[in-house]
PDB file of N, CA, C and O in Angstrom:
ATOM      1  N   UNK A   1      78.035  97.175 129.810  1.00  0.00           N
ATOM      2  CA  UNK A   1      78.950  98.185 130.291  1.00  0.00           C
ATOM      3  C   UNK A   1      79.818  98.731 129.162  1.00  0.00           C
ATOM      4  O   UNK A   1      79.960  99.946 129.023  1.00  0.00           O
ATOM      5  N   UNK A   2      80.403  97.839 128.351  1.00  0.00           N
ATOM      6  CA  UNK A   2      81.255  98.270 127.248  1.00  0.00           C
ATOM      7  C   UNK A   2      80.418  98.984 126.190  1.00  0.00           C
ATOM      8  O   UNK A   2      80.847  99.989 125.623  1.00  0.00           O
ATOM      9  N   UNK A   3      79.228  98.461 125.930  1.00  0.00           N
ATOM     10  CA  UNK A   3      78.362  99.093 124.941  1.00  0.00           C
ATOM     11  C   UNK A   3      77.948 100.491 125.388  1.00  0.00           C
ATOM     12  O   UNK A   3      77.855 101.406 124.570  1.00  0.00           O
ATOM     13  N   UNK A   4      77.710 100.649 126.637  1.00  0.00           N
ATOM     14  CA  UNK A   4      77.317 101.958 127.162  1.00  0.00           C
ATOM     15  C   UNK A   4      78.472 102.958 127.023  1.00  0.00           C
ATOM     16  O   UNK A   4      78.255 104.099 126.615  1.00  0.00           O
ATOM     17  N   UNK A   5      79.675 102.543 127.354  1.00  0.00           N
ATOM     18  CA  UNK A   5      80.836 103.419 127.212  1.00  0.00           C
ATOM     19  C   UNK A   5      81.123 103.737 125.739  1.00  0.00           C
ATOM     20  O   UNK A   5      81.465 104.868 125.394  1.00  0.00           O
ATOM     21  N   UNK A   6      80.979 102.727 124.885  1.00  0.00           N
ATOM     22  CA  UNK A   6      81.179 102.944 123.451  1.00  0.00           C
ATOM     23  C   UNK A   6      80.194 103.972 122.921  1.00  0.00           C
ATOM     24  O   UNK A   6      80.583 104.874 122.179  1.00  0.00           O
ATOM     25  N   UNK A   7      78.926 103.852 123.290  1.00  0.00           N
ATOM     26  CA  UNK A   7      77.928 104.815 122.844  1.00  0.00           C
ATOM     27  C   UNK A   7      78.210 106.197 123.422  1.00  0.00           C
ATOM     28  O   UNK A   7      78.112 107.199 122.714  1.00  0.00           O
ATOM     29  N   UNK A   8      78.554 106.253 124.687  1.00  0.00           N
ATOM     30  CA  UNK A   8      78.748 107.538 125.364  1.00  0.00           C
ATOM     31  C   UNK A   8      79.925 108.318 124.779  1.00  0.00           C
ATOM     32  O   UNK A   8      79.833 109.534 124.611  1.00  0.00           O
ATOM     33  N   UNK A   9      81.022 107.640 124.469  1.00  0.00           N
ATOM     34  CA  UNK A   9      82.230 108.342 124.041  1.00  0.00           C
ATOM     35  C   UNK A   9      82.488 108.320 122.534  1.00  0.00           C
ATOM     36  O   UNK A   9      83.273 109.130 122.041  1.00  0.00           O
ATOM     37  N   UNK A  10      81.862 107.433 121.805  1.00  0.00           N
ATOM     38  CA  UNK A  10      82.163 107.341 120.376  1.00  0.00           C
ATOM     39  C   UNK A  10      80.956 107.655 119.504  1.00  0.00           C
ATOM     40  O   UNK A  10      81.064 108.457 118.576  1.00  0.00           O
ATOM     41  N   UNK A  11      79.831 107.051 119.775  1.00  0.00           N
ATOM     42  CA  UNK A  11      78.685 107.156 118.876  1.00  0.00           C
ATOM     43  C   UNK A  11      77.762 108.330 119.166  1.00  0.00           C
ATOM     44  O   UNK A  11      76.882 108.616 118.354  1.00  0.00           O
ATOM     45  N   UNK A  12      77.917 108.985 120.231  1.00  0.00           N
ATOM     46  CA  UNK A  12      76.977 110.032 120.607  1.00  0.00           C
ATOM     47  C   UNK A  12      77.059 111.239 119.672  1.00  0.00           C
ATOM     48  O   UNK A  12      76.034 111.812 119.303  1.00  0.00           O
ATOM     49  N   UNK A  13      78.267 111.619 119.293  1.00  0.00           N
ATOM     50  CA  UNK A  13      78.428 112.752 118.389  1.00  0.00           C
ATOM     51  C   UNK A  13      78.910 112.240 117.041  1.00  0.00           C
ATOM     52  O   UNK A  13      79.773 111.366 116.965  1.00  0.00           O
ATOM     53  N   UNK A  14      78.357 112.782 116.010  1.00  0.00           N
ATOM     54  CA  UNK A  14      78.680 112.333 114.650  1.00  0.00           C
ATOM     55  C   UNK A  14      80.137 112.632 114.297  1.00  0.00           C
ATOM     56  O   UNK A  14      80.793 111.826 113.638  1.00  0.00           O
ATOM     57  N   UNK A  15      80.640 113.775 114.728  1.00  0.00           N
ATOM     58  CA  UNK A  15      82.016 114.137 114.390  1.00  0.00           C
ATOM     59  C   UNK A  15      83.020 113.181 115.031  1.00  0.00           C
ATOM     60  O   UNK A  15      83.993 112.794 114.384  1.00  0.00           O
ATOM     61  N   UNK A  16      82.809 112.802 116.264  1.00  0.00           N
ATOM     62  CA  UNK A  16      83.711 111.877 116.940  1.00  0.00           C
ATOM     63  C   UNK A  16      83.581 110.477 116.344  1.00  0.00           C
ATOM     64  O   UNK A  16      84.571 109.754 116.227  1.00  0.00           O
ATOM     65  N   UNK A  17      82.364 110.097 115.968  1.00  0.00           N
ATOM     66  CA  UNK A  17      82.148 108.802 115.333  1.00  0.00           C
ATOM     67  C   UNK A  17      82.896 108.737 113.998  1.00  0.00           C
ATOM     68  O   UNK A  17      83.536 107.730 113.694  1.00  0.00           O
ATOM     69  N   UNK A  18      82.817 109.797 113.210  1.00  0.00           N
ATOM     70  CA  UNK A  18      83.521 109.845 111.926  1.00  0.00           C
ATOM     71  C   UNK A  18      85.029 109.834 112.130  1.00  0.00           C
ATOM     72  O   UNK A  18      85.755 109.138 111.421  1.00  0.00           O
ATOM     73  N   UNK A  19      85.494 110.613 113.107  1.00  0.00           N
ATOM     74  CA  UNK A  19      86.925 110.642 113.406  1.00  0.00           C
ATOM     75  C   UNK A  19      87.427 109.268 113.832  1.00  0.00           C
ATOM     76  O   UNK A  19      88.509 108.851 113.420  1.00  0.00           O
ATOM     77  N   UNK A  20      86.660 108.566 114.646  1.00  0.00           N
ATOM     78  CA  UNK A  20      87.085 107.239 115.098  1.00  0.00           C
ATOM     79  C   UNK A  20      87.122 106.241 113.946  1.00  0.00           C
ATOM     80  O   UNK A  20      87.997 105.375 113.913  1.00  0.00           O
ATOM     81  N   UNK A  21      86.199 106.346 113.011  1.00  0.00           N
ATOM     82  CA  UNK A  21      86.203 105.456 111.844  1.00  0.00           C
ATOM     83  C   UNK A  21      87.428 105.718 110.975  1.00  0.00           C
ATOM     84  O   UNK A  21      88.100 104.779 110.549  1.00  0.00           O
ATOM     85  N   UNK A  22      87.721 106.991 110.711  1.00  0.00           N
ATOM     86  CA  UNK A  22      88.873 107.337 109.872  1.00  0.00           C
ATOM     87  C   UNK A  22      90.176 106.910 110.542  1.00  0.00           C
ATOM     88  O   UNK A  22      91.058 106.355 109.887  1.00  0.00           O
ATOM     89  N   UNK A  23      90.299 107.163 111.823  1.00  0.00           N
ATOM     90  CA  UNK A  23      91.510 106.793 112.551  1.00  0.00           C
ATOM     91  C   UNK A  23      91.699 105.282 112.598  1.00  0.00           C
ATOM     92  O   UNK A  23      92.803 104.783 112.379  1.00  0.00           O
ATOM     93  N   UNK A  24      90.634 104.561 112.880  1.00  0.00           N
ATOM     94  CA  UNK A  24      90.756 103.101 112.924  1.00  0.00           C
ATOM     95  C   UNK A  24      91.042 102.523 111.540  1.00  0.00           C
ATOM     96  O   UNK A  24      91.736 101.512 111.432  1.00  0.00           O
ATOM     97  N   UNK A  25      90.523 103.144 110.484  1.00  0.00           N
ATOM     98  CA  UNK A  25      90.817 102.684 109.122  1.00  0.00           C
ATOM     99  C   UNK A  25      92.293 102.878 108.787  1.00  0.00           C
ATOM    100  O   UNK A  25      92.901 102.033 108.129  1.00  0.00           O
ATOM    101  N   UNK A  26      92.869 103.993 109.241  1.00  0.00           N
ATOM    102  CA  UNK A  26      94.299 104.221 109.006  1.00  0.00           C
ATOM    103  C   UNK A  26      95.150 103.170 109.694  1.00  0.00           C
ATOM    104  O   UNK A  26      96.069 102.623 109.084  1.00  0.00           O
ATOM    105  N   UNK A  27      94.863 102.881 110.943  1.00  0.00           N
ATOM    106  CA  UNK A  27      95.646 101.880 111.665  1.00  0.00           C
ATOM    107  C   UNK A  27      95.419 100.480 111.111  1.00  0.00           C
ATOM    108  O   UNK A  27      96.354  99.681 111.060  1.00  0.00           O
ATOM    109  N   UNK A  28      94.201 100.171 110.697  1.00  0.00           N
ATOM    110  CA  UNK A  28      93.924  98.867 110.093  1.00  0.00           C
ATOM    111  C   UNK A  28      94.687  98.709 108.791  1.00  0.00           C
ATOM    112  O   UNK A  28      95.226  97.638 108.513  1.00  0.00           O
ATOM    113  N   UNK A  29      94.739  99.770 107.986  1.00  0.00           N
ATOM    114  CA  UNK A  29      95.436  99.711 106.712  1.00  0.00           C
ATOM    115  C   UNK A  29      96.916  99.448 106.921  1.00  0.00           C
ATOM    116  O   UNK A  29      97.511  98.644 106.203  1.00  0.00           O
ATOM    117  N   UNK A  30      97.515 100.117 107.896  1.00  0.00           N
ATOM    118  CA  UNK A  30      98.936  99.905 108.187  1.00  0.00           C
ATOM    119  C   UNK A  30      99.195  98.472 108.646  1.00  0.00           C
ATOM    120  O   UNK A  30     100.134  97.826 108.181  1.00  0.00           O
ATOM    121  N   UNK A  31      98.375  97.988 109.544  1.00  0.00           N
ATOM    122  CA  UNK A  31      98.546  96.631 110.060  1.00  0.00           C
ATOM    123  C   UNK A  31      98.343  95.594 108.954  1.00  0.00           C
ATOM    124  O   UNK A  31      99.104  94.631 108.857  1.00  0.00           O
ATOM    125  N   UNK A  32      97.325  95.789 108.127  1.00  0.00           N
ATOM    126  CA  UNK A  32      97.043  94.878 107.018  1.00  0.00           C
ATOM    127  C   UNK A  32      98.205  94.855 106.028  1.00  0.00           C
ATOM    128  O   UNK A  32      98.580  93.791 105.537  1.00  0.00           O
ATOM    129  N   UNK A  33      98.771  96.014 105.737  1.00  0.00           N
ATOM    130  CA  UNK A  33      99.903  96.097 104.818  1.00  0.00           C
ATOM    131  C   UNK A  33     101.113  95.360 105.375  1.00  0.00           C
ATOM    132  O   UNK A  33     101.788  94.642 104.638  1.00  0.00           O
ATOM    133  N   UNK A  34     101.393  95.524 106.647  1.00  0.00           N
ATOM    134  CA  UNK A  34     102.529  94.829 107.259  1.00  0.00           C
ATOM    135  C   UNK A  34     102.339  93.312 107.244  1.00  0.00           C
ATOM    136  O   UNK A  34     103.284  92.572 106.969  1.00  0.00           O
ATOM    137  N   UNK A  35     101.134  92.850 107.535  1.00  0.00           N
ATOM    138  CA  UNK A  35     100.857  91.410 107.530  1.00  0.00           C
ATOM    139  C   UNK A  35     100.984  90.844 106.121  1.00  0.00           C
ATOM    140  O   UNK A  35     101.578  89.782 105.933  1.00  0.00           O
ATOM    141  N   UNK A  36     100.434  91.538 105.131  1.00  0.00           N
ATOM    142  CA  UNK A  36     100.539  91.064 103.748  1.00  0.00           C
ATOM    143  C   UNK A  36     101.979  91.059 103.267  1.00  0.00           C
ATOM    144  O   UNK A  36     102.392  90.134 102.567  1.00  0.00           O
ATOM    145  N   UNK A  37     102.750  92.075 103.631  1.00  0.00           N
ATOM    146  CA  UNK A  37     104.156  92.124 103.252  1.00  0.00           C
ATOM    147  C   UNK A  37     104.936  90.971 103.888  1.00  0.00           C
ATOM    148  O   UNK A  37     105.788  90.367 103.235  1.00  0.00           O
ATOM    149  N   UNK A  38     104.655  90.667 105.141  1.00  0.00           N
ATOM    150  CA  UNK A  38     105.321  89.562 105.823  1.00  0.00           C
ATOM    151  C   UNK A  38     104.976  88.225 105.156  1.00  0.00           C
ATOM    152  O   UNK A  38     105.858  87.389 104.955  1.00  0.00           O
ATOM    153  N   UNK A  39     103.720  88.023 104.817  1.00  0.00           N
ATOM    154  CA  UNK A  39     103.309  86.777 104.155  1.00  0.00           C
ATOM    155  C   UNK A  39     103.972  86.653 102.789  1.00  0.00           C
ATOM    156  O   UNK A  39     104.447  85.577 102.427  1.00  0.00           O
ATOM    157  N   UNK A  40     104.010  87.752 102.022  1.00  0.00           N
ATOM    158  CA  UNK A  40     104.623  87.739 100.702  1.00  0.00           C
ATOM    159  C   UNK A  40     106.109  87.401 100.785  1.00  0.00           C
ATOM    160  O   UNK A  40     106.610  86.590 100.006  1.00  0.00           O
ATOM    161  N   UNK A  41     106.812  88.027 101.734  1.00  0.00           N
ATOM    162  CA  UNK A  41     108.241  87.748 101.871  1.00  0.00           C
ATOM    163  C   UNK A  41     108.504  86.334 102.376  1.00  0.00           C
ATOM    164  O   UNK A  41     109.509  85.726 102.010  1.00  0.00           O
ATOM    165  N   UNK A  42     107.617  85.804 103.210  1.00  0.00           N
ATOM    166  CA  UNK A  42     107.778  84.437 103.702  1.00  0.00           C
ATOM    167  C   UNK A  42     107.573  83.424 102.573  1.00  0.00           C
ATOM    168  O   UNK A  42     108.329  82.460 102.454  1.00  0.00           O
ATOM    169  N   UNK A  43     106.556  83.644 101.753  1.00  0.00           N
ATOM    170  CA  UNK A  43     106.270  82.725 100.648  1.00  0.00           C
ATOM    171  C   UNK A  43     107.382  82.783  99.599  1.00  0.00           C
ATOM    172  O   UNK A  43     107.758  81.757  99.033  1.00  0.00           O
ATOM    173  N   UNK A  44     107.906  83.985  99.342  1.00  0.00           N
ATOM    174  CA  UNK A  44     108.926  84.161  98.307  1.00  0.00           C
ATOM    175  C   UNK A  44     110.336  84.266  98.881  1.00  0.00           C
ATOM    176  O   UNK A  44     111.184  84.947  98.305  1.00  0.00           O
ATOM    177  N   UNK A  45     110.592  83.625  99.971  1.00  0.00           N
ATOM    178  CA  UNK A  45     111.908  83.673 100.594  1.00  0.00           C
ATOM    179  C   UNK A  45     112.951  83.051  99.660  1.00  0.00           C
ATOM    180  O   UNK A  45     112.795  81.919  99.202  1.00  0.00           O
ATOM    181  N   UNK A  46     114.016  83.811  99.387  1.00  0.00           N
ATOM    182  CA  UNK A  46     115.068  83.344  98.494  1.00  0.00           C
ATOM    183  C   UNK A  46     114.852  83.717  97.050  1.00  0.00           C
ATOM    184  O   UNK A  46     115.729  83.462  96.224  1.00  0.00           O
ATOM    185  N   UNK A  47     113.739  84.301  96.710  1.00  0.00           N
ATOM    186  CA  UNK A  47     113.451  84.674  95.328  1.00  0.00           C
ATOM    187  C   UNK A  47     113.439  86.177  95.103  1.00  0.00           C
ATOM    188  O   UNK A  47     113.433  86.631  93.958  1.00  0.00           O
ATOM    189  N   UNK A  48     113.435  86.944  96.163  1.00  0.00           N
ATOM    190  CA  UNK A  48     113.373  88.397  96.041  1.00  0.00           C
ATOM    191  C   UNK A  48     114.766  88.975  95.809  1.00  0.00           C
ATOM    192  O   UNK A  48     115.773  88.352  96.145  1.00  0.00           O
ATOM    193  N   UNK A  49     114.808  90.179  95.227  1.00  0.00           N
ATOM    194  CA  UNK A  49     116.077  90.804  94.892  1.00  0.00           C
ATOM    195  C   UNK A  49     116.952  90.996  96.116  1.00  0.00           C
ATOM    196  O   UNK A  49     118.165  90.801  96.038  1.00  0.00           O
ATOM    197  N   UNK A  50     116.369  91.371  97.238  1.00  0.00           N
ATOM    198  CA  UNK A  50     117.189  91.602  98.429  1.00  0.00           C
ATOM    199  C   UNK A  50     117.813  90.311  98.957  1.00  0.00           C
ATOM    200  O   UNK A  50     118.771  90.362  99.728  1.00  0.00           O
ATOM    201  N   UNK A  51     117.291  89.172  98.558  1.00  0.00           N
ATOM    202  CA  UNK A  51     117.861  87.896  98.982  1.00  0.00           C
ATOM    203  C   UNK A  51     118.958  87.399  98.038  1.00  0.00           C
ATOM    204  O   UNK A  51     119.838  86.648  98.459  1.00  0.00           O
ATOM    205  N   UNK A  52     118.916  87.809  96.766  1.00  0.00           N
ATOM    206  CA  UNK A  52     119.874  87.276  95.795  1.00  0.00           C
ATOM    207  C   UNK A  52     120.813  88.326  95.226  1.00  0.00           C
ATOM    208  O   UNK A  52     121.636  87.993  94.373  1.00  0.00           O
ATOM    209  N   UNK A  53     120.728  89.570  95.655  1.00  0.00           N
ATOM    210  CA  UNK A  53     121.555  90.610  95.041  1.00  0.00           C
ATOM    211  C   UNK A  53     123.041  90.415  95.315  1.00  0.00           C
ATOM    212  O   UNK A  53     123.872  90.896  94.545  1.00  0.00           O
ATOM    213  N   UNK A  54     123.388  89.731  96.377  1.00  0.00           N
ATOM    214  CA  UNK A  54     124.803  89.494  96.653  1.00  0.00           C
ATOM    215  C   UNK A  54     125.448  88.630  95.566  1.00  0.00           C
ATOM    216  O   UNK A  54     126.668  88.658  95.403  1.00  0.00           O
ATOM    217  N   UNK A  55     124.662  87.881  94.836  1.00  0.00           N
ATOM    218  CA  UNK A  55     125.204  87.060  93.751  1.00  0.00           C
ATOM    219  C   UNK A  55     125.591  87.905  92.541  1.00  0.00           C
ATOM    220  O   UNK A  55     126.503  87.545  91.796  1.00  0.00           O
ATOM    221  N   UNK A  56     124.900  89.027  92.345  1.00  0.00           N
ATOM    222  CA  UNK A  56     125.072  89.818  91.132  1.00  0.00           C
ATOM    223  C   UNK A  56     125.828  91.121  91.363  1.00  0.00           C
ATOM    224  O   UNK A  56     126.378  91.682  90.416  1.00  0.00           O
ATOM    225  N   UNK A  57     125.868  91.612  92.592  1.00  0.00           N
ATOM    226  CA  UNK A  57     126.574  92.845  92.886  1.00  0.00           C
ATOM    227  C   UNK A  57     127.856  92.524  93.625  1.00  0.00           C
ATOM    228  O   UNK A  57     127.891  91.675  94.515  1.00  0.00           O
ATOM    229  N   UNK A  58     128.896  93.216  93.238  1.00  0.00           N
ATOM    230  CA  UNK A  58     130.169  93.043  93.913  1.00  0.00           C
ATOM    231  C   UNK A  58     130.749  94.423  94.168  1.00  0.00           C
ATOM    232  O   UNK A  58     130.835  95.232  93.244  1.00  0.00           O
ATOM    233  N   UNK A  59     131.142  94.704  95.374  1.00  0.00           N
ATOM    234  CA  UNK A  59     131.661  96.022  95.700  1.00  0.00           C
ATOM    235  C   UNK A  59     133.108  96.201  95.236  1.00  0.00           C
ATOM    236  O   UNK A  59     133.562  97.338  95.101  1.00  0.00           O
ATOM    237  N   UNK A  60     133.839  95.124  94.990  1.00  0.00           N
ATOM    238  CA  UNK A  60     135.243  95.235  94.590  1.00  0.00           C
ATOM    239  C   UNK A  60     135.404  95.496  93.105  1.00  0.00           C
ATOM    240  O   UNK A  60     136.354  96.166  92.700  1.00  0.00           O
ATOM    241  N   UNK A  61     134.506  94.990  92.292  1.00  0.00           N
ATOM    242  CA  UNK A  61     134.608  95.215  90.855  1.00  0.00           C
ATOM    243  C   UNK A  61     133.460  96.090  90.396  1.00  0.00           C
ATOM    244  O   UNK A  61     132.320  95.947  90.840  1.00  0.00           O
ATOM    245  N   UNK A  62     133.786  96.984  89.512  1.00  0.00           N
ATOM    246  CA  UNK A  62     132.772  97.883  88.985  1.00  0.00           C
ATOM    247  C   UNK A  62     132.736  97.723  87.472  1.00  0.00           C
ATOM    248  O   UNK A  62     133.764  97.850  86.807  1.00  0.00           O
ATOM    249  N   UNK A  63     131.571  97.448  86.935  1.00  0.00           N
ATOM    250  CA  UNK A  63     131.432  97.232  85.509  1.00  0.00           C
ATOM    251  C   UNK A  63     131.192  98.568  84.820  1.00  0.00           C
ATOM    252  O   UNK A  63     130.331  99.347  85.227  1.00  0.00           O
ATOM    253  N   UNK A  64     131.961  98.819  83.778  1.00  0.00           N
ATOM    254  CA  UNK A  64     131.778 100.040  82.999  1.00  0.00           C
ATOM    255  C   UNK A  64     131.287  99.661  81.615  1.00  0.00           C
ATOM    256  O   UNK A  64     131.838  98.771  80.967  1.00  0.00           O
ATOM    257  N   UNK A  65     130.258 100.339  81.178  1.00  0.00           N
ATOM    258  CA  UNK A  65     129.739 100.132  79.843  1.00  0.00           C
ATOM    259  C   UNK A  65     130.257 101.265  78.971  1.00  0.00           C
ATOM    260  O   UNK A  65     129.934 102.432  79.187  1.00  0.00           O
ATOM    261  N   UNK A  66     131.058 100.906  77.991  1.00  0.00           N
ATOM    262  CA  UNK A  66     131.703 101.897  77.150  1.00  0.00           C
ATOM    263  C   UNK A  66     131.243 101.675  75.717  1.00  0.00           C
ATOM    264  O   UNK A  66     131.108 100.541  75.258  1.00  0.00           O
ATOM    265  N   UNK A  67     131.009 102.766  75.032  1.00  0.00           N
ATOM    266  CA  UNK A  67     130.639 102.682  73.625  1.00  0.00           C
ATOM    267  C   UNK A  67     131.793 102.062  72.854  1.00  0.00           C
ATOM    268  O   UNK A  67     132.951 102.347  73.161  1.00  0.00           O
ATOM    269  N   UNK A  68     131.518 101.235  71.879  1.00  0.00           N
ATOM    270  CA  UNK A  68     132.550 100.480  71.166  1.00  0.00           C
ATOM    271  C   UNK A  68     133.513 101.373  70.389  1.00  0.00           C
ATOM    272  O   UNK A  68     134.678 101.017  70.212  1.00  0.00           O
ATOM    273  N   UNK A  69     133.037 102.529  69.924  1.00  0.00           N
ATOM    274  CA  UNK A  69     133.878 103.397  69.109  1.00  0.00           C
ATOM    275  C   UNK A  69     134.812 104.264  69.942  1.00  0.00           C
ATOM    276  O   UNK A  69     135.729 104.871  69.389  1.00  0.00           O
ATOM    277  N   UNK A  70     134.611 104.341  71.239  1.00  0.00           N
ATOM    278  CA  UNK A  70     135.440 105.183  72.085  1.00  0.00           C
ATOM    279  C   UNK A  70     136.729 104.462  72.428  1.00  0.00           C
ATOM    280  O   UNK A  70     136.714 103.305  72.847  1.00  0.00           O
ATOM    281  N   UNK A  71     137.846 105.154  72.247  1.00  0.00           N
ATOM    282  CA  UNK A  71     139.150 104.573  72.569  1.00  0.00           C
ATOM    283  C   UNK A  71     139.676 105.264  73.816  1.00  0.00           C
ATOM    284  O   UNK A  71     139.556 106.480  73.963  1.00  0.00           O
ATOM    285  N   UNK A  72     140.253 104.487  74.703  1.00  0.00           N
ATOM    286  CA  UNK A  72     140.780 105.012  75.942  1.00  0.00           C
ATOM    287  C   UNK A  72     142.288 104.837  75.986  1.00  0.00           C
ATOM    288  O   UNK A  72     142.841 103.895  75.417  1.00  0.00           O
ATOM    289  N   UNK A  73     142.930 105.748  76.662  1.00  0.00           N
ATOM    290  CA  UNK A  73     144.375 105.618  76.854  1.00  0.00           C
ATOM    291  C   UNK A  73     144.635 104.705  78.044  1.00  0.00           C
ATOM    292  O   UNK A  73     143.703 104.136  78.612  1.00  0.00           O
ATOM    293  N   UNK A  74     145.891 104.569  78.414  1.00  0.00           N
ATOM    294  CA  UNK A  74     146.253 103.651  79.483  1.00  0.00           C
ATOM    295  C   UNK A  74     145.648 104.072  80.825  1.00  0.00           C
ATOM    296  O   UNK A  74     145.264 103.205  81.609  1.00  0.00           O
ATOM    297  N   UNK A  75     145.553 105.360  81.111  1.00  0.00           N
ATOM    298  CA  UNK A  75     145.039 105.815  82.404  1.00  0.00           C
ATOM    299  C   UNK A  75     143.527 106.034  82.375  1.00  0.00           C
ATOM    300  O   UNK A  75     142.999 106.755  83.221  1.00  0.00           O
ATOM    301  N   UNK A  76     142.827 105.434  81.431  1.00  0.00           N
ATOM    302  CA  UNK A  76     141.364 105.440  81.302  1.00  0.00           C
ATOM    303  C   UNK A  76     140.767 106.826  81.067  1.00  0.00           C
ATOM    304  O   UNK A  76     139.601 107.060  81.385  1.00  0.00           O
ATOM    305  N   UNK A  77     141.540 107.727  80.525  1.00  0.00           N
ATOM    306  CA  UNK A  77     140.970 109.010  80.110  1.00  0.00           C
ATOM    307  C   UNK A  77     140.673 108.936  78.632  1.00  0.00           C
ATOM    308  O   UNK A  77     141.337 108.220  77.883  1.00  0.00           O
ATOM    309  N   UNK A  78     139.694 109.664  78.233  1.00  0.00           N
ATOM    310  CA  UNK A  78     139.270 109.606  76.845  1.00  0.00           C
ATOM    311  C   UNK A  78     140.348 110.206  75.940  1.00  0.00           C
ATOM    312  O   UNK A  78     140.843 111.303  76.196  1.00  0.00           O
ATOM    313  N   UNK A  79     140.700 109.489  74.898  1.00  0.00           N
ATOM    314  CA  UNK A  79     141.719 109.970  73.957  1.00  0.00           C
ATOM    315  C   UNK A  79     141.112 111.033  73.064  1.00  0.00           C
ATOM    316  O   UNK A  79     139.940 110.964  72.693  1.00  0.00           O
ATOM    317  N   UNK A  80     141.930 112.016  72.724  1.00  0.00           N
ATOM    318  CA  UNK A  80     141.419 113.120  71.876  1.00  0.00           C
ATOM    319  C   UNK A  80     141.926 113.029  70.485  1.00  0.00           C
ATOM    320  O   UNK A  80     141.596 113.872  69.651  1.00  0.00           O
TER     321      UNK A  80
END
């Protein structure tokens, strides 16, 4: 019964058969990518940047990299 319906609606015309292959490949690729991403994040839990960035980023302090030869005044504007 299932084979008959599959042949009748999918395999009978080449264009529909090709469309079904392309569509199923797209959905398989998305599902495969999500599963692989989940496995990768599970194996590397605690080692990824999104897990440890709170140690290195702080919203209260901002680091400024200033050239050594530049002199600043008290209000942090460049001296002329």
